[in-house]
N, C-alpha and C positions, 0 to 999 in steps of 0.2 A: 337786259343786261344782267349777267350772272357775276356776282362779286364773291370771291372766296377769301375769308379772313383766316390767317394762320397765326396761332399763338401756342406757346408751350403748354399752358394750363387753361382751364375753363373758369376764369374769374378768380383764380387764386393770386391775389396781388393787384396792384393798381393798374398795370397794363392789361391784365385779363378783364378787369371790370370795364376799362375804357373800350376795349375791343368789343365786348358784348353789347355795351350801350350803343356804340356806333352801328353795329349790325342791326339792332332793333330799330334804331332811328331810320336807317335806310329802308328796312322792310315797311315801316309805317309810311314811307314816301314812295312806295310802289316798286322798290328794287328787290330783285331776287338775291338775297344776301344770306350767306351760310358761314358758320364758324366751324373750323376744323382744328382740333388741338392734338398735341402730341400725347398728353396724358390727361385723362378725364377723372376728376374727383367726384363731381356732382352727378345729379340725375336728370339734368335738363335734356329733354328729348330733342330739342332743337339744335343741340351741339353734338357734332360727330367727332370721332377720334380716330387717329391712325393706329392706335394700339387697342384693338378689339379682342383678339384671341389671347389665351393665357400666355402663349409664347411671346407675342408682341408686347404684352404688358410687362412680362418679365424682362425682356430686352430693354424696354423703356426705363424701367426701374433701375436696371443695371447701369444704363447710360447716365441717368440723372444722378445717382449716388456716386458713380465714378467721377463724373465731372466735378461734383461738389467736394468730394473727398480730396482729390488730387489738388484742386485749387486751394483748399484750406491747408493742405500739407506744404505747399510751395510758398504760401503767403505768410507774412508776419502776423502776429496776433493783433490785428487791427480790424476795425469794423467796416472795412471798405470791400464791397462785393467785387469779386474778380472771376472772370470766366476764361477757361483755356480753349474751349471749343475743339476739343480733341475727339469727342464722341458725338455721333449723330446718325442720321438715317436718310436714305434717298426717298424722295416723295414724287418724283417727276412722272411716274407711271400710275399714280393713283387716279381713279376716274374723276373725282371731284376737281382735282388739280388740272387735269387735261381738258375738262369741260368748261372751266371758268373763262369768262371774258376778261376779268381783272383779278390778279393775284395780289392781295393786300397783306403784307407781312406786318407783324406787330413784335412781340417779345419772343425771341426764338432760341434762347440759350438753354442751359441745363440739358445737354445731350440731344437737342433737336436738330437744328440746321447748322452745320459747320460751313466755313467758307467754300469748301469743295462742293458740298451738296447745294449750296446756294447757286453756284454757277450753272448747275444742271437745269435750273428753271429757265435760263435764257434759251435753251433749246426749244422751249415751247412757243417762243415768239409771241408772247402775250405781254401786255402792259403790266408792269410790276410797281406797286406802291409800297413804300416802307415807312411806317410811322415810328419815329424814334422816341420811345418812352423813357430811355435813359441814354447815357453817352457811349455805351459799349460798341456800337457799330463803327465808331470812328476812333477808338482807342486800341491799345495793345492788350486790353483785357479788363480794365476797370470799368465799372458801371457809374461810379460817382467819383468826381475828380478832385474835390477839395482844393481847388486852386492850382493843381499840377498842370503845367503847360507842355509836358513832353509830347502830347498828341499834336502840337503845332509842327513838330518835326517828324520823327519816325519812331517815337517811343523808345524804350531802352532806359537804363538807369532808373528802373521803376521803383518808387518809394514803397510799394506794397509788397514786393517780392523779397524773400530771404536772401536769394542770390541775385544781386542787382549789378548790372554792368551794361555797356553800350550794346552788347549782343545778347541780352538776356531773353527770357521767354516773352516778355512784352514786345520786344523788337521783332522776334521771330513770328509772333502772332500778327503784328502789324504787316509784315511782309506777306504772310499768307492771305490776309485780307486784301492787300494791294493787288496781288495776283488775281484773286477772285473778282474784285470789282472791275478790273479792266475787261473782264469777259461778261459782265452782267450789267445790263442797262436797267436802271430803276429810278423812280421819282421819289424824292424824300418829302415826307410830311413832318414838319416840326410842330408839336402842339403848343409851343410858346416861342416868343421872340427870342428869349434867352437861348433856347435850344437851336434855333436857326442861326443865331450869331455864333454859337459854339461850332456848328457844322462848318461855317464859312472859314473859321480859323484853323480847321483841321487839315492836316497834310493829306489825309486819305480822300476826303470828299469835298474839299473846299471849292471845287469848280463845278460840282453837281447842282442841278436844279433842285430847288426846295420851295415848298409852299408852307406858309404858316396857317394851319387849320387846327383850332383847339379841339380837345375832347368835348364830349357832350354829357348830359345828365338827364335823368328822368324827372322832368319838372313837375309831372303829375303825382309823383311819389314823394320827391323831396320838395316839400311845400311848407309854408308857415302854418303853425297851429298857435292858438292863443297861449302866450307864455305862461300865464298863471295856471292854466289848466294842464299844460304840459309838465310843469313843475310838480303839480299834485300827482300826476301819473308816476313820476319818479320818487314820490314821497319826500319832496323837498319843499320847505317853507316858501310859499309864493313871494314873500317879501325879500328873500335872499337874492343877492347879486351873484349869479351863477357863472363861473368860469369853467369852460369845457376844454379838454385837450384829448387827443387821440392816443394811440398806442404808445406807452412809455417803456422803452427798452432800458437797459442798464444805464446808469448815470454816466458811464464812461463812453457810451455810444456817441460817435462823432456826428453821424448823419442827422439824427433827429434833434440834436442840440438840447438834450434834457438838462444838463447843468445850467444852461442859460435860463430855462424856465424856473428852476429852483431858485436861482439867484434873483431873478426878477420878482418872484413872489415874496422872497425874504425882504427885498428892498421895499416893495409895496406895503408889506405888513407894518413896517416901521414909520411910515409917513404920517404926518398929521392929517386928520380928516378921514383916515381909513380905520374903520371899526372892524376888527377881524371877525366878529360875530355876524357881521352883515354879509359875509362872503362864504361861498361854498365852491370847492373845486370838484368837478366831476370828470372822471377819466374812463374812457371805454377802450376795449380792445386788449387790455392786459390780462394775461393768464396766470401770472405768478406774483401775487402781492408781496411775497417775501423779498423780492428783488426791488420793490418800490422804495424810493427815498422818502424821507419825511417831509411833508409840506407844512407851511405855517398856517394854513387854513384847514377847516374841516374838509375832509376829502371822502368822496363816495366813488367806489369802483363799480362800474357797470358790467365789467367782463366783456367777452366777445358778443357782439350783437349781429346776428345773422339775418334778422328781419328788417328790411329796409323801411317799412312803414313805421316800425318802432324806433328805428334809428333817426328818422325824420322828426319824431316827437322829442327825442333826446336833444337833437340840435335846437329845436324850437324852445326847449326848456332853458337853454343857455342864453345869457345876456351877451356873452362874448366867447368866441372860439379862439384859442391861442395855439399857434403852431410855431415852435422855436427852430424849425428845420433849417439847416445850414445850406442845403442844396436840394432843390426839388424842381422837376420839370413843370408839371401842372397838377399839383396834388389834388386827388379826388376829394379829400376831406375839406379843403378850402372851398371848392365848388359846391359841395353838399351843404356846408354851413350857410353860405351866402344864399343858396336856393331856398333855405328854410328861414330866411330873413334874419339870420344871426351874423352880426358883424365879425370880421376876422382881424386879429392882431398878430402880425408876423414880421419876421425880418425881411428886409428888402433883398431878396435873393431869388435866383432861378426865374421860373415863370410866374411866381406869385404876384408880382406887380401887374401882370396881364389881367388879373382878376380883382385884386384889392387896390382900390383907389384911395390914396391917403386922405384921411379925415372926411371921406365921402361915404364909403360903405365899410370902412375899417381903418386900421392904422398900420402904416409901414414903418417899422422901427429900424434904426441904423443897424447895419449888419454886425452880428456878434456883440451887441451892446445891450446887456441885460437891463441896465437902467432905463434905456429908451423903451424897452419892452414893457417895463413897469409904467413908464409915462403913458403908453398907449392904453393900458388898462385903466389907469387913473383918469385919463381924458374921457374915456367912454363912461366910466362910473359917474363922473360929475356932469356929464352932458345932459342939458335939459331937454333936448329934442331927440331922444333915443329912437322914437318911432320913425322919424324921418330917415335916420341912418338905416334902420331896419328895412324900410321900404326901398331905399336905394340899393341895399344888398340884393333883395329879391329881383328888382328891376334889372340890375346889371347882368344877372344870369339869363333872364328871359330875353334880353336884347342881344346878347353876344354868344351865349352857349346853349341855347335851347336845341331840342332835337331837330326842329324844322330848319333852323339856321345852319347847323353843322352838317346835316344830311345834304342840304342844297349845295354847300361848298364842296363836299366830297363828290357829289354827282357831277358837278361841273368839271371837276378835275378828271374824273373817270372818262367822261365823254370827250374831253380834250385829248386825252392820251389815246383813246381808241381811234379818234379821227387822224392822229399822227401816225398810226400804224400803216405800214406798206400794204396797199390793196392787192 
C-alpha cells in the first residue's frame, strides 16, 4: 500500500508536524508512506516537494505571498487567519500522485490546492483522505472561528472581512467549495471530537463520513526525564515550581489567549500560600522579547527550540504546562507535554479535553475564566501526589496517542476505503 501525504510545508506549523509524525508512524508499521509538500524549507531527504526547479520555487513563493498579502489586505486588523484560495497549482499528473494507492491531504492552503485543483484529484479514481487540522475546509475562508456560526449556513456577513455582506468573499468562497466538493469524494479525518462535531454542523460537509483519529507523537523522543536534572540543564533551581508555556504572541492576539495567562498569573501571585520566589515561568518559541508582557514571576525565555530531544527535556523540567488557547484542534504542545509526564492546565476548549482529563493528568479550566486557570495552577502546586498525576499524563499518551495505536487506526481506514473502490 502506497500512501501519499500532501501538505503545503514540511513541518512548518502544527499540521506539518502532525503530517510528518503520521508518515513516520506508518513507515514504522510497514506502510510505504511518502510526504510531498508544496514548498520545502528543511533538508529532510525523505520529504519531496512539488517545487524543485528555480522556476517552480519562484512560482510557489509568488503564490504563497500573493495569497497571504491579498487575504491580509481584505481582512480587518484582527488575528484571525483567513485564506482566499485564489492561487494554486495542478498536481494530478505528478508521478507520485498518480502512483499512490491512497492520497492523504493535510493542510493545503497558502497557494497550494484551490477548490478547482482539488476536484482534479477525483479524476484519478483513488481513495482520498483529508485530515482537518483547522476549520478552513468547511468555512468561507477562516481557519479559526471564535464562536462564529456562519458556516452553519453558507457563510457571508463575515466578521473578519473589511467588506462584509451576505454576498461577500466568504460567501463566494463557500460557493466555490460547494461546487468542488460535489465533484470530489473524500473521507474526513477529524483529529478531535470537537472537530468532528464542527464538521457535522457545517453546511458544506455535514453529511460526509468522518472518522475521529487523533494525531500521534514520537513517544521515544518525547519522554520523561528526571525533573530535578532537567531543571539543572535549564539552569533553574531544582526547588522551583516551574510553569511552562509555548509561543507567546502579542497580548492582543485572540487565538492564543495571552491576556488570560497574564491575568491568571497575576491572580495567583496575590493568593495566600503562594510565595512568588518559589515559582519560575519558562517560555519557549518566542523570538521577540520586546513584545513580551511583564509577568508577576521570574521569567526565563528559551527562544525557539529546534531540537526535539532538548525540547523534551524542557517539558520535563516543568511542573506544569499552561496553554490559555481559546480554540485549538489537537495542539501538539499539549500532547508533547503529557508525553513528557508534565501535567497540562488549559481551558476547556477545542480538542484539548480529548487529551487532558480533569484532575487526572491535568486541569481543565472554565472557558475564558482566568481565575479558574489560576485555580488549576494552585491545585497542582499544593497537590501532595504530583508523581501520580505525572505518571497518568505519560500513560494517557501511550494508551491513546502512540505511534502504534494511531498508525493502526489509519491503516484500518485505508484498507476499508481501498476495499470499497470499484474493482
